[in-house]
C-alpha positions as CSV (number, residue, x, y, z in Angstrom):
1,M,18.0,28.1,1.9
2,P,18.7,24.6,3.2
3,H,22.2,23.7,4.2
4,L,23.9,20.7,5.6
5,N,22.2,20.8,9.0
6,T,18.7,21.3,7.8
7,H,18.3,18.2,5.7
8,R,17.8,14.5,6.2
9,I,18.5,11.6,3.9
10,V,15.9,8.9,3.7
11,P,15.5,5.7,1.8
12,Y,13.0,6.0,-1.1
13,D,9.8,4.1,-0.5
14,S,7.6,3.4,-3.5
15,A,4.6,4.1,-1.3
16,I,5.6,7.8,-1.2
17,A,4.0,8.7,-4.5
18,G,4.0,12.4,-3.8
19,D,7.8,12.5,-3.8
20,L,8.0,11.2,-7.3
21,A,6.7,14.4,-8.8
22,A,9.4,16.4,-7.0
23,V,12.1,13.9,-8.0
24,T,10.9,14.1,-11.6
25,A,11.0,17.9,-11.6
26,I,14.6,17.9,-10.3
27,Y,15.7,15.4,-12.9
28,D,13.7,17.3,-15.6
29,D,15.7,20.5,-14.8
30,H,19.0,18.5,-15.1
31,V,17.9,17.0,-18.5
32,R,16.7,20.3,-19.9
33,H,19.5,22.5,-18.7
34,G,22.5,20.4,-17.7
35,T,25.1,18.1,-19.3
36,G,25.3,15.7,-16.4
37,S,22.6,13.6,-18.0
38,F,22.8,12.7,-21.6
39,E,19.0,12.2,-21.9
40,I,17.5,14.7,-24.2
41,T,13.8,14.3,-23.4
42,P,12.9,14.3,-19.6
43,P,11.0,11.2,-18.4
44,D,7.6,11.7,-16.9
45,V,6.5,10.6,-13.4
46,A,5.3,7.2,-14.7
47,E,8.7,6.5,-16.2
48,M,10.6,7.5,-13.1
49,R,8.3,5.3,-11.0
50,S,9.2,2.4,-13.4
51,R,12.9,3.1,-13.1
52,F,12.8,3.3,-9.3
53,A,10.7,0.1,-9.1
54,A,13.3,-1.8,-11.1
55,L,16.1,-0.5,-8.8
56,E,14.1,-1.5,-5.7
57,A,13.3,-4.9,-7.2
58,S,17.0,-5.6,-7.9
59,G,18.2,-4.5,-4.4
60,H,19.8,-1.2,-5.4
61,P,19.7,1.7,-2.9
62,I,17.7,4.9,-3.7
63,M,17.9,7.8,-1.4
64,L,16.0,11.1,-1.1
65,V,17.3,14.3,0.6
66,K,14.5,16.2,2.3
67,D,14.4,19.5,4.0
68,R,14.1,18.7,7.7
69,E,11.5,21.4,8.4
70,T,9.3,21.4,5.3
71,G,9.7,17.8,4.0
72,A,10.5,19.2,0.5
73,V,12.6,17.0,-1.7
74,L,16.0,18.7,-2.2
75,G,17.6,15.9,-4.3
76,F,17.8,12.2,-4.9
77,G,20.4,9.6,-5.7
78,Y,20.7,5.9,-6.4
79,A,23.3,3.3,-7.1
80,G,22.1,1.2,-10.0
81,P,23.6,-1.5,-12.1
82,H,26.7,-0.5,-13.9
83,K,26.1,-2.9,-16.8
84,A,23.5,-5.5,-17.5
85,R,25.8,-8.5,-17.8
86,A,26.2,-10.8,-14.8
87,A,29.9,-10.3,-14.5
88,Y,29.2,-6.7,-13.4
89,N,26.8,-7.7,-10.5
90,H,29.2,-6.6,-7.8
91,T,29.6,-3.1,-9.4
92,V,27.1,-0.2,-9.2
93,E,27.0,3.2,-10.8
94,D,26.0,6.2,-8.8
95,S,23.6,9.0,-9.9
96,V,23.1,12.1,-7.8
97,Y,20.8,15.0,-8.6
98,L,20.0,18.1,-6.5
99,R,17.8,21.1,-6.9
100,S,20.0,23.9,-8.3
101,D,19.3,26.2,-5.3
102,V,20.9,23.7,-2.9
103,A,24.0,22.9,-4.9
104,G,27.4,23.6,-3.2
105,K,26.1,23.2,0.3
106,G,27.5,19.8,1.1
107,I,24.2,18.0,0.5
108,G,25.4,16.1,-2.6
109,R,28.5,15.0,-0.6
110,A,26.3,13.7,2.2
111,L,24.0,11.9,-0.2
112,L,26.8,10.3,-2.1
113,A,28.5,9.2,1.1
114,R,25.2,7.6,2.2
115,L,24.9,5.8,-1.2
116,I,28.4,4.5,-0.8
117,A,27.6,3.2,2.7
118,E,24.3,1.6,1.6
119,S,25.9,0.0,-1.4
120,K,28.7,-1.5,0.7
121,A,26.1,-2.8,3.2
122,R,24.3,-4.5,0.3
123,G,27.5,-6.3,-0.7
124,F,28.5,-4.2,-3.7
125,E,32.3,-3.9,-4.1
126,Q,32.9,-1.3,-6.8
127,M,31.2,2.0,-7.6
128,M,31.5,3.7,-10.9
129,A,30.8,7.3,-11.6
130,V,30.0,8.0,-15.3
131,I,30.1,11.8,-15.4
132,G,28.6,13.6,-18.3
133,D,30.8,16.5,-19.5
134,S,34.5,16.7,-18.6
135,E,33.8,20.3,-17.6
136,N,31.4,19.1,-14.9
137,L,34.0,19.9,-12.2
138,A,31.5,20.0,-9.4
139,S,30.7,16.3,-9.9
140,I,34.3,15.3,-10.6
141,N,35.5,17.1,-7.4
142,L,32.6,15.7,-5.4
143,H,33.5,12.1,-6.4
144,R,37.2,12.8,-5.9
145,S,36.5,14.1,-2.3
146,L,35.0,10.7,-1.4
147,G,37.9,8.7,-2.8
148,F,37.0,8.1,-6.4
149,V,39.8,8.0,-8.9
150,E,39.6,8.9,-12.5
151,V,40.0,5.8,-14.7
152,G,39.4,7.3,-18.1
153,V,37.8,9.8,-20.3
154,A,35.8,9.0,-23.5
155,R,36.1,12.0,-25.7
156,N,33.2,13.5,-27.7
157,V,30.8,10.5,-27.2
158,G,27.7,12.6,-26.4
159,F,26.0,15.4,-28.3
160,K,23.8,17.9,-26.4
161,F,23.1,21.6,-26.7
162,G,24.9,21.8,-30.0
163,R,28.2,20.4,-28.8
164,Y,30.1,17.2,-28.3
165,L,30.6,16.1,-24.7
166,D,33.1,13.8,-23.0
167,V,32.3,11.2,-20.3
168,V,34.6,11.0,-17.3
169,F,34.8,7.6,-15.7
170,M,35.7,7.4,-12.0
171,Q,35.9,4.4,-9.7
172,L,35.7,3.8,-6.0
173,D,37.0,0.5,-4.6
174,M,34.6,-0.2,-1.7
175,T,36.6,-3.3,-0.6
176,A,39.4,-1.2,0.8
177,G,40.1,-2.4,4.3
178,K,38.1,-5.5,3.7
179,D,39.8,-8.8,4.6
């Protein structure tokens, strides 16, 4: 099984069409079995291609985590627009998804750290985490470990798998130390 030293994080390139099938499969698993995404029906490869193209066109970072030896996609993440209105242009919202067999090995932390660095380099100043399910302690703790602070919880705003779910909002000020 892969662990921290056997992976590499690479920028997504729309020319790498083969990776989209693996990315889509990872996200499909999260949609079908997890509460981190509030989507009910998993998107297909064409929809994921469209979503990634929109992120690329707007200058938002997309990163893939690949096994260093096999090249297999272990996960992906991106920092996309937090809200559509222009006043939010300096704020991004992160999304990180890993294959279930590599969770808990530090790969998600490395990926999120890279997304933070890439977002800062592109001039974004705030990063929001909108975490599905207040019981999603892995995601909450991951974000906390990288300096995010909880700024609120919206109770019972999602309904999936026959139950109501909260959304935890966390924020990272990426201007810290900036003059």
